[in-house]
C-alpha positions as CSV (number, residue, x, y, z in Angstrom):
1,X,0.0,0.0,0.0
2,X,1.4,3.4,-1.0
3,X,1.9,6.0,1.8
4,X,-0.1,9.1,1.2
5,X,1.8,12.4,0.4
6,X,1.7,15.1,3.0
7,X,0.5,18.6,1.7
8,X,3.4,20.5,3.3
9,X,6.1,22.0,1.2
10,X,9.3,20.0,1.4
11,X,7.6,16.9,3.0
12,X,6.9,14.1,0.6
13,X,6.3,11.1,2.9
14,X,6.1,9.9,6.5
15,X,9.9,9.8,6.8
16,X,10.1,13.5,6.0
17,X,7.3,14.3,8.4
18,X,9.1,12.4,11.1
19,X,12.3,14.4,10.4
20,X,10.4,17.6,10.7
21,X,9.0,16.7,14.1
22,X,12.5,15.7,15.3
23,X,13.8,19.1,14.2
24,X,11.0,20.9,16.1
25,X,11.7,18.8,19.2
26,X,15.4,19.8,19.1
27,X,14.6,23.5,18.8
28,X,11.7,23.5,21.3
29,X,13.7,25.4,24.0
30,X,14.6,28.2,21.6
31,X,11.0,28.4,20.3
32,X,9.6,28.5,23.8
33,X,11.9,31.4,24.7
34,X,10.3,33.5,21.9
35,X,6.8,32.7,22.9
36,X,5.1,34.9,25.7
37,X,4.8,33.1,29.0
38,X,1.5,32.6,30.7
39,X,2.5,35.2,33.3
40,X,3.4,37.7,30.6
41,X,0.1,37.1,28.7
42,X,-1.8,37.4,32.0
43,X,-0.1,40.7,32.9
44,X,-0.8,42.1,29.4
45,X,-4.5,41.1,29.6
46,X,-4.9,42.7,33.0
47,X,-3.5,46.1,32.0
48,X,-6.2,48.7,32.8
49,X,-7.9,50.5,29.9
50,X,-8.4,54.2,30.4
51,X,-10.0,54.7,27.1
52,X,-13.1,57.0,27.3
53,X,-14.3,60.5,28.1
54,X,-14.1,61.9,31.6
55,X,-14.8,64.9,33.8
56,X,-13.1,65.9,37.0
57,X,-15.1,65.4,40.2
58,X,-14.5,66.4,43.8
59,X,-14.0,63.9,46.6
60,X,-17.4,64.9,47.9
61,X,-19.0,64.1,44.6
62,X,-17.1,60.8,44.5
63,X,-18.6,59.8,47.8
64,X,-22.0,60.9,46.6
65,X,-21.8,58.8,43.5
66,X,-20.9,61.6,41.1
67,X,-22.3,65.0,40.0
68,X,-25.9,65.6,39.0
69,X,-26.7,63.4,35.9
70,X,-26.8,65.3,32.7
71,X,-29.3,64.8,29.8
72,X,-28.8,65.5,26.2
73,X,-25.6,66.6,24.4
74,X,-22.7,68.0,26.5
75,X,-22.7,71.8,27.0
76,X,-20.3,74.1,25.2
77,X,-16.9,74.3,26.9
78,X,-16.4,77.5,28.9
79,X,-14.1,79.8,27.0
80,X,-13.4,82.3,29.8
81,X,-10.0,82.2,31.5
82,X,-9.9,79.8,34.4
83,X,-7.4,81.9,36.3
84,X,-8.3,84.4,39.0
85,X,-6.6,87.7,39.5
86,X,-4.8,86.9,42.7
87,X,-6.6,89.6,44.7
88,X,-7.3,87.1,47.5
89,X,-3.6,86.1,47.8
90,X,-2.4,82.5,47.7
91,X,-4.3,79.6,49.2
92,X,-2.6,77.5,51.9
93,X,-2.3,74.5,49.5
94,X,-0.6,76.5,46.7
95,X,2.9,75.5,45.7
96,X,5.6,76.9,48.0
97,X,7.8,79.3,45.9
98,X,11.4,80.4,46.3
99,X,11.9,84.2,46.9
100,X,12.8,84.7,43.2
101,X,9.6,83.0,42.0
102,X,7.4,84.5,44.7
103,X,8.5,87.9,43.3
104,X,7.5,86.7,39.8
105,X,4.1,85.7,41.1
106,X,3.6,89.1,42.7
107,X,4.4,90.7,39.4
108,X,1.9,88.5,37.6
109,X,-0.7,89.2,40.3
110,X,-0.4,92.9,39.9
111,X,-0.7,92.6,36.1
112,X,-3.9,90.5,36.4
113,X,-5.4,92.7,39.0
114,X,-4.9,95.6,36.5
115,X,-7.0,93.5,34.0
116,X,-4.0,92.9,31.8
117,X,-3.9,89.7,29.7
118,X,-0.1,89.8,29.6
119,X,0.2,86.6,31.6
120,X,-3.0,85.0,30.6
121,X,-2.2,82.1,28.3
122,X,-5.9,81.3,27.7
123,X,-6.5,84.9,26.5
124,X,-3.7,84.3,24.0
125,X,-5.3,81.0,22.9
126,X,-2.3,79.0,24.3
127,X,-2.6,75.5,25.9
128,X,-2.5,75.4,29.7
129,X,0.5,73.1,29.8
130,X,1.2,70.4,32.4
131,X,0.1,69.7,35.0
132,X,-2.6,72.4,34.8
133,X,-4.0,70.6,31.7
134,X,-5.0,67.6,33.9
135,X,-7.3,69.7,36.1
136,X,-9.9,69.9,33.2
137,X,-11.4,72.9,35.0
138,X,-15.0,74.1,34.8
139,X,-16.4,70.8,33.7
140,X,-14.3,70.5,30.5
141,X,-14.0,67.0,29.4
142,X,-10.9,64.9,29.1
143,X,-10.7,62.2,26.5
144,X,-8.2,59.3,26.7
145,X,-7.1,57.1,23.8
146,X,-5.0,54.1,24.7
147,X,-2.9,51.6,22.7
148,X,-0.2,49.2,23.8
149,X,2.6,51.6,23.3
150,X,1.0,55.0,23.8
151,X,-1.7,56.9,25.7
152,X,-3.0,60.2,24.4
153,X,-4.9,62.7,26.5
154,X,-7.1,65.4,24.9
155,X,-9.0,68.3,26.7
156,X,-11.4,70.9,25.5
157,X,-9.2,73.7,26.8
158,X,-7.8,75.2,23.6
159,X,-7.8,71.7,22.1
160,X,-4.7,70.8,24.1
161,X,-3.3,67.2,24.1
162,X,-0.4,65.2,25.4
163,X,1.1,61.8,24.6
164,X,2.5,59.3,27.0
165,X,4.9,56.7,25.5
166,X,4.9,53.3,27.0
167,X,7.4,51.5,24.8
168,X,10.5,52.2,26.9
169,X,11.8,55.2,24.9
170,X,13.6,58.0,26.6
171,X,13.7,61.7,25.7
172,X,16.6,62.6,23.4
173,X,18.8,65.7,23.9
174,X,16.9,67.3,21.1
175,X,13.6,66.8,23.0
176,X,15.1,68.1,26.3
177,X,16.4,71.2,24.5
178,X,13.0,71.9,22.9
179,X,10.5,72.2,25.8
180,X,6.8,72.2,24.9
181,X,3.5,73.0,26.6
182,X,2.6,69.3,27.4
183,X,6.2,68.3,27.9
184,X,7.6,64.9,27.0
185,X,5.9,62.0,28.9
186,X,7.0,58.4,29.3
187,X,5.2,55.8,31.3
188,X,5.3,52.3,32.6
189,X,3.0,49.9,34.5
190,X,3.3,48.9,38.1
191,X,0.7,46.2,38.4
192,X,-2.6,48.1,37.8
193,X,-1.0,51.6,38.2
194,X,0.2,53.8,35.3
195,X,3.3,55.7,36.3
196,X,4.2,58.7,34.2
197,X,7.2,61.1,34.2
198,X,7.0,64.3,32.3
199,X,10.0,66.6,31.4
200,X,10.9,69.3,28.9
201,X,8.2,71.7,29.9
202,X,8.0,75.3,28.8
203,X,8.4,77.9,31.6
204,X,5.7,80.3,30.3
205,X,2.9,78.1,31.7
206,X,1.7,77.7,35.3
207,X,1.8,74.9,37.8
208,X,-1.8,75.4,39.0
209,X,-4.9,77.6,38.6
210,X,-3.3,80.2,40.9
211,X,-0.8,81.0,38.1
212,X,2.2,79.7,40.0
213,X,5.2,80.2,37.8
214,X,7.9,77.6,37.3
215,X,11.3,77.1,35.6
216,X,12.2,74.7,32.8
217,X,13.7,72.4,35.4
218,X,10.2,71.4,36.6
219,X,9.2,67.8,36.3
220,X,5.8,66.1,36.8
221,X,5.3,62.6,38.2
222,X,1.9,60.9,38.1
223,X,0.4,57.7,39.4
224,X,-2.9,56.8,37.8
225,X,-5.2,54.0,38.8
226,X,-8.9,53.1,39.0
227,X,-10.8,53.5,42.3
228,X,-14.0,52.1,40.8
229,X,-14.8,50.8,37.2
230,X,-15.8,54.3,36.2
231,X,-13.6,56.6,38.4
232,X,-9.8,56.9,38.4
233,X,-7.4,59.2,40.2
234,X,-4.3,61.0,39.2
235,X,-1.8,61.6,42.0
236,X,0.5,64.4,40.7
237,X,3.8,65.3,42.3
238,X,5.6,68.4,40.9
239,X,9.3,69.1,41.5
240,X,11.2,72.2,40.6
241,X,14.5,72.8,42.3
242,X,14.6,76.4,41.0
243,X,11.1,77.6,41.6
244,X,9.7,75.5,44.5
245,X,11.0,75.1,48.0
246,X,9.4,71.6,48.2
247,X,7.5,69.2,46.0
248,X,3.9,70.0,45.4
249,X,1.2,67.4,45.3
250,X,-2.3,67.4,44.1
251,X,-4.9,64.6,43.3
252,X,-7.6,64.8,40.6
253,X,-10.6,62.4,40.3
254,X,-12.1,61.6,36.9
255,X,-15.6,60.2,36.2
256,X,-16.3,58.3,33.0
257,X,-19.1,59.9,30.9
258,X,-21.8,57.8,29.5
259,X,-23.4,57.9,26.0
260,X,-24.8,61.4,25.3
261,X,-22.2,63.2,27.4
262,X,-19.1,61.5,26.1
263,X,-18.3,64.0,23.2
264,X,-15.7,66.7,23.3
265,X,-16.8,70.1,22.0
266,X,-14.5,72.4,20.1
267,X,-13.1,75.4,22.0
268,X,-12.2,78.1,19.5
269,X,-10.4,80.6,21.5
270,X,-10.9,83.8,19.4
271,X,-14.6,83.0,19.0
272,X,-15.0,82.4,22.7
273,X,-13.2,85.6,23.7
274,X,-15.4,87.6,21.2
275,X,-18.5,86.1,22.7
276,X,-17.4,86.9,26.2
277,X,-17.2,90.6,25.5
C-alpha cells in the first residue's frame, strides 16, 4: 500500500514528516523562549484600559456617587479664562515658591489685578500646559485614547493634548532642548497603576490655577489607577529645584461619561473671547 503524500512544502512522505517533528523537538527550548509566557500574557491582559471621556469630580462628589446626571448633548466648553486675579492672595495649598519666583508671582498678580492679559495664556489661545491641563477645570471633558505603546490625553481647553509613550523610549537631547506645553511624557505599568514622568516643559505656563510660575527644570510625576470601574485618580507630584522650595502634590478624580455626554466640543479661543465681550 502506498503511503499518502503530506500537503506541506518539502515533505513528501512519512519519513520527511518524522524528520520535521524531530527538528522541532530539538529546537523546542529556543522556540519556547520566543513565545510569551503565561505570566506575561496574563499581565498584558490585566492592564487597565483608560479609554473614554471623563470629567473631574471632587472627593465629595465621588462619595455621593458623582455630580448631577446630565441629559442631552454636552454643553459648550467654557471659554473664559480659568485663572483668578490673585486679589485674595495664595491659598494654603498653593505650591511653595522660592523668593525669586514669589516675586515673579507678585508681578503676575499685579498685572492680572490691573485687568491685563499679559500673563493669561488662555486669552492668548495657548494651551494650559502640564500639570494644569489635567485639572480639566470648569467641567471641561478629558478624552483618553490608549494603545499598547501610547496613551493620548485630549482636553477641550484650547484643544490641548499630550502623549505618554509606553514602549520604553527616553527623551533625546533634542527633546530636552526643545520644551513644549505638554512636555515629554514616558510611562510604565506597576501592576494596575500607570506611572508617568514628564520633562521638557515650557516655563511660560503655570503649575496650577493660581498662576504659580515655574522654571524649565520642573518635572511632573503621576500615578494613575482606578478607584472604581468608572472613576480613576491621578496623583500628581511636581518638583522644581529652581522655583519650588518643596515638591507640590495634588490629586484629581475623573468620572467616566456615558453615552450622550461623552463627546468633546471644540473650543475656538478667538470665537470664545469675542462672545465673552
